[in-house]
Each structure stands twice: as structure tokens, then as C-alpha cells.
C-alpha angles and dihedrals in degrees: 000000000000119000140182102203103114092129096060093040091052096043093045092049091047090057087061086086091076088086090054087048092055090051102038098040089063115087089347099060094120094065096031097090092053092045090051091050094049093047091046090049093052089045092050092051087052094047092053091054092042087053093049094052093041092055091052099052142024102260110217133184114326102051110208092009090056092049094049096045093049091050108034097023136265093282094059091040091053093045089057097031096060094056090040091059092052090046091054090045091051089046089066086057090046094057098038091050088049088053095049093047090052091046090048091061091058094041103030096178093066125092107242092207093059093045087052095051091047092050091047091055091047092051092049091049089054090052090045090052093059145302090244092057092050092051091049087053088051090059091053093048091048090057091050093051091049089053091051092049093049091048091052091048092055093042129110139234125295102202133332117305113237117227089208092055096127092058092049097053118099114243117263131191107250095213094044091054091047092051089056097042102041097082087065090073095046095074082089088080088076094086093045091051088053092056092116090058097048119102093218108015093174090060101033101045097057092042095046100042093045092048089049095051092048094047094045095047092052091051092048093050098042098047097058089050092052090048095052092048096047108036136061122241096252092051092050093051101040106033119061089189098047085130086074091060093050099045121100087231106028097194089058088070092057090048090050094049090047092046094047094052093045090048090054092045090054091048090051096046089050093047106042096058089051092055089046090049092053092047092053094046093052089051091244091131121066115278094254088061097055091106088073087074096064119113133206134225125001090295089061095237111193093225094149089054090047092058091047090051090049090057094051090047092050090052091049091049092052097044104032145050135218100263094045095050095044099066091046091055091046090058093049096045092046088052090052095046091048093051094046089052089050092051094049091048094048091049090052093041095052092044100206112184089236090065108079110145118180090213104068130199126168115252091239093067089049093055090043089055091050093049090046091055093049092046094049088050092056094043091053096047123337095195093051089047091056093047092050092049094045089050091051090048095050092051087047091053091046090053092045090055090053087062092217120200123213136185091231134067130229141219089252090078089056091049091052092046092050090049090047092051092049092049094048093052092046095050114108117253088221126073115262117205094195095060098035121136130168103260096196134206112193118206094204106138107203107014093220090061099049105022089142088072092051089045093054094044089051089052091053094048099046084208089283099093126062116269125183123187106209141181135181127221131192112268094237096051103054135058127193094265092053092047091052091046093052091049091054091048091052093046090051093049092051091049093052090053094049096251118139109213148118124255123219128183118185140165137234143166085267136347097269099046089041092055092052090048090049092051094047093050106032119102143040127256108313090345098094128127109267097183128049120204115195140159122255121255123226096175108111091197091069098032096111093048090046092052091044089055090053088051089051094051089048092051087049087058092243119145112237126214113184112197114210097197122208103209094197097051103027107179092329116210091336088236107113127051117181123199118192105214129219100155139289095282119103112327097019097065095046091047089054090050096049091045088052093049089046093050093051096050119105095251096045098038093120095045122123118220113215120190109207124194132180123222126184099235145358093265091070094051102084096050095042090048094052094049096044092047091051090047095051091049090053091049091056094209096128093242130155124217136223126190114204124195111220097211089195095305120133123254090245091055094047090046094056092042096052105031101038091105097043120111094217132008127204117207128176119238130213124245115265110265141155094297097037094123092059089045092054092051090053089051093049090051091048094054097049110120096015127118116263106313129196116205107204126205115183109209105149117111093244137111099238088180088071089058094057097037117036115199 
């Protein structure tokens, strides 16, 4: 069944506050008018934002949860939606308990708790019968409420009004009264929760909610004035049902109060199961509760969810009372209103082309509404406000860890895009040694084959610098769809292994020229990779192309780190890092920085960095040791030093003797020149048999020495 009756649902639910009026405008009449104004103001702010979102998208089942999850993401929607469901379920108890307490004043011999439980079951049975039947019942109840209000309006005085009424009233805490009264204005959520059953929600929701707010506010403002003008001070203080004495037909007041509470209970029992159904279908709830998302009949009635809601309401009726339940609901509803205001404000502020509401409100008012909700929460009860916010945050973190995937986007993407744009435009066009980090592009090919490259790069970045895992395919073997598919596969693989990075798949005439082309074109503004990590190549057939690729990276001012992986040792125990020192200039500074980043990563945190240097004879040892010790202390990387006398031995021999037990070795590499191919062959032969070794070539136009030693 599709219906377009949001106006009657909303107005009728709004009138459910009459019972709260009968309770709160007792000894607290002095502060009631201000409380009603604050509550109506918050609700009006919420309705504006609700209308703005509703006129931008087709609001389906779930009401406020649907709006929030489709704006701020499913995690935020779920974090608010779960408490919202319980609030709606407890609202059923709130209204049926209110009915029972009023009924017990007429029939004092009856137990209000039993009455409340019976009424709760009856209300649930009406909802289980069908939504159409429940809505038809709402029309009857609305007529009864109208008769009671008319009867009160044409009533007479009950005693002599006292001009000193204000001085005779007992003092009441403004925020405590607001906490108890506020749920009276939340019955308006009935129409929103029925969003999935409305024929045209984008038209009906703004119309119904705004009409309900206006109607309810007028009633709440007029009734206290009439009470003060027609009743004596003792009657106002002592008789919660003084309206019955004033009304033209006294019993009409009872019928109106009962009708109003029943109407709100029906609205809540219709709304809560639909929120629950949406939560279950979006996989917000644990997997074993997915059955709560099932619908019945062609109309997709949430009968299972209705029974579940009934059980919660019955427990609340049995354990709670009106004034205990009301403040809890106030916190939950204020949280919902605040988050919905925030969602609407962010949508408007980001200004995505997809957000085109016909009901327009400036983002300032949205944020003001969100701040107002938070402020009122703390003013009512700071501890309860903190508990509510922490609860929402914990649910949000739980949903974040589930890494939920949805078929819709959220405004969060637009927020990050806006922040990224701002950051890119504000980045300096000149290199800044103080804020330098290795933004790494890993030429790994398929991640499964060269994971050691990604592992090392991740240790360098600490998940704080930009890392891209890239591969190059021949131009004639890949189309755009295949490239996008491979990028997604790589990104998913990285995510499963806890590595934060981007994936890039490109094409080229061959792998080597394609890699150079990728390096020269990849990036945006200052956010370009400054360091290339790649595997070593032992294939003589491609030696010239491989060396030409390294030269291309050097010309593009990209630092190069070639990893000569030892498949038998891997990275060993990740305890010993050797740096073969040739001075701070060029490669030396960059090797020190990379070794420091490696040592401070989580996997290498127990590693020791050893700086090793060769001298020709013993006479040079004291001076070199003193200088190198002073330098290492200035660098503050926690390294040790070792001075090795060559005694006529070759560098290759000394390297193998002194670094054979290391877990990773850093060596400097010469700049590409005319005889670079021969040099690379010598480098390859030198490294054979060593643990994993990284050959480092500093190419970036940056004084790395200033990163290590700040003057």
C-alpha cells in the first residue's frame, strides 16, 4: 500500500503531547511556555533540515535513519539509527504508560501497569493488522482530539484566577521540565518513519511536518494561557486534570488525552519496526539478526519487526515509569535531530551538484540547529549527554571496523574532496625540507609476486605519506575496463593486508618506457611521488632498457630505491640495519632518513641502525670516529657507528664480511652516466649472496642534509 497521508499522521502524532501538557503544566506552569517554545524551536530547525533532504532525494523506508545514512554514510546512519529504533520502541511504552496513568485517575482501583501492557498489545495488534487500518484509526482519534480541544475552548472558569499566580507557584527546574516534556514533540517523527509508505515523500514530508509543528506549537501556547485565565492557583497546582473542570464537556478532555496518547503510540509502533527493518537490510545489525529485515505481504509490512518492538515496549512498561523513560528519549531524539541538522548543513556547504533540494535553507541555520541540540543536551544533563554521545561513537567505530560497503555515496566524499582541494592549493610550490616525507610509488606489478616491495614502502611511510602501488601493461593488451578492474583488485588486496595506499595501472609501448611515462605524468600539484621503489633486474636481455628507465627517473628528479631481494632471508628478524657511509652529501643523507623511518616503523621498532665506514689505515680511525660520532649524535637517529680498516681488501670483500648477518643493507648508487649499464652489472655482482640490499639514488632537488640537521 502506498499512501499520501503524512499531514494527518504528523498532526495527529503531534497532538500526543496533550498528555505531557496535562502532566507538565501542573506545578511547573511558569516554565512550561518557555519549555514549549524551546522544544518547538529545536523541532522546527529539525523539520527544516528534514524537508531540505527530503526534497533532494526519494526517502525510502527508515525515515531519519535513511536520510542520515545517505548523507553522512552508513556508519553514521547506523550509529544514530540503532538508538533511534530503541527510542521509538520506548516511545510506545511512554505513550501507553501515559494513557494508563490518566485512566487510573478515573478508575483508581485498576493497576496502571496492567492497563499499559494491555493497551500496548492492542496497539501492536492494530499495527500487525495492517498499516491502512492503523491510519484509519488515526483519523478517528484526530476527530476525538479536535472535539476535546473545541470543548475546552468553549468551557468556563473553574475557580477564580489569582493575579499573584506567579508568586504562588512552586519553583521548577527549567531543564528538568524540558527533559520530561520534550518527547511530547517527537511524535512528529511518525510521518518521517512512514517515508517508505508515502506515495510522494518529497512533497508529503515537508508539508506534513511543517503543518504539524505549526499546529502543535499553537496548541501548546494557547492552552497554558487559557488555563491561567480560567483556573485558580490551587486547582492548577493540585489537579493534573483541571482541564476537565473547565471544558464545556468534561469527559471530552479524557477522551482527547486518551486519544492523543493512543495516536502517538500507534505512530511509534508503526515507525520503529520500519527503522529496524531498514537497519537489518543495510546489514547494520549483527548477521544473526538479519531476519528482522523481512517484510510480509505485497506491501512489505514489517510484522516481525513489530513483534520485536512490542517485546521491548512491554519490558519498558513493566520496568519503567513515565518520568524515567522521558529523559532517555529526549537525549536520543536530540542526538538524532543534531546529526540530521549536521548532515543537511554539510550537504549544503559542500555544494555537490547531486544535492539539489527544492526546499532551501542556508547552511548556517543547519549548523546552528546542530549546535543548539548539543547545547540543550548538556544543559539538561551533562552526564547523560556524554553517555549518549559516547554510545553513538562506539556504534560508529564498530560499524567502521565492519568495513561496510553500500551502493550509495555520502557527503563525506565531498568533504574530503573539498579539503584535498584546499590543501593542494595551499601547498607551497617550493620544496620544504622540514615537512618532507617519502611519497612513494612502488613498481611492484602484481602485489602478490613482489609484496616485499610494498612491505618496505609501507614501513617507510608509516601510513602518513602518500603511497601508490603501480604496474604497467603493454598498450595492446589492456583496455580501460581492464585497467579499472585491476586497480580495484590491487586496492582491495592492499586493504585486506592493512596497507593504506593508492593503486595505479597504466599502459606503455613497453614496461620500461611506460614506467617513465607514468612517473612523469602521475600526481597532482605538489602531491607527486618523490621516491620510486622497484625490484632489481637480473635479465641481461633487458639490461639496457632497465638502466634507461633508472636514468629517466633520475632526470624526472625522483629518488630511486632498488631492492635486491634475498628470497631465502627476506628481511630476516628485522633487527639489524646497516648503512654503508660515504658522507652526508647526496645519497648519504637520504639513506639516513630512510633507515630512521624504517627503524621507527612498527615492524622494525626493535632494530639497531649501524653506520659503517671504511678507512685506509689505523691512523685515520680516531679522527673519523670523532667526527662520525658527533654527526650521529646531531642526527638523533639512535644509530651506532663502526669504523673498518681496509688493510688492502676490496670493498666487496669488506661488505660481505661485515654485513653478511644484517637484515637489510643500504648502499649508495652512482648517478646514471655514459657507462651506467656496466656500473649496474658491477653492482649486481657485488650484491650476490648478501641479505636484502637497497641501492639508493638521491635525485630530488632537495637539501636532505637540512632534514637531518636543522640550523
